[in-house]
C-alpha angles and dihedrals in degrees: 000000000000124000118255093249091061091090090054090054094057116097116247118261111260099186115119118208092241092058094059112133093239090062094057120091111264109239102147136031136185119244108211092207091054089050090054093044096242112178118243135162111278097017123117121188140253088063131162110240090212100089133178114263092244087069091067128074117255111232111199129200094049098144097193094056129083108268088006089270125120130172129239116262093238131049116260098265093048092042090051091048091052093046091051092048090050093051092046090049093053087072086060107090094222092054091042089054091049091051090047091050090049091051092048092048095049098038090225095145094045097060105120094220090052093049091047091051093047091049092049093049091047094049091048091051091047092052093048094046108039094150091055092049091050091048092049092049092050091049091048090050092053094048094045102040097147095042091049090052092050091050091049091049092050091047093051092049092047092052090046088056089051096248114139102175119089120240118262126258122308122269117241111266096025115133125224098205 
């Protein structure tokens, strides 16, 4: 424990509120991967981890930031390397499961405005690329012959019964074939 007169020995604070670092224009930023010396395409070490702000990706729509623009945490080469590794990792079932759990927990995919936006973009793309849609459909039909036949049988029986609405989503554990 410090003596009571320890506070009296400390120098007075000389920082004015206007000189706070967050009020200064942001011209440089530190890349943590550059500081650790992580290899990335186009980077030669020794390299200063304090980089110019132009070497970071601008990420717009950040409401809490001035001008709604923030910059990526890593410089462009390191951010690209991380993004590529993430995309490659999504093919790995363990990573895909982790991403799916995250989406389920946050409800990100269930937001109505996001669903509506995705549907709008998809329908616009389908209208502007009818030949690609037809090609994709034909390829899917070739790859999933048994599943396609089953779907057609079920649809035919449903129409024969006079039902026009499609059935709801599949129950977990149900098999298509």
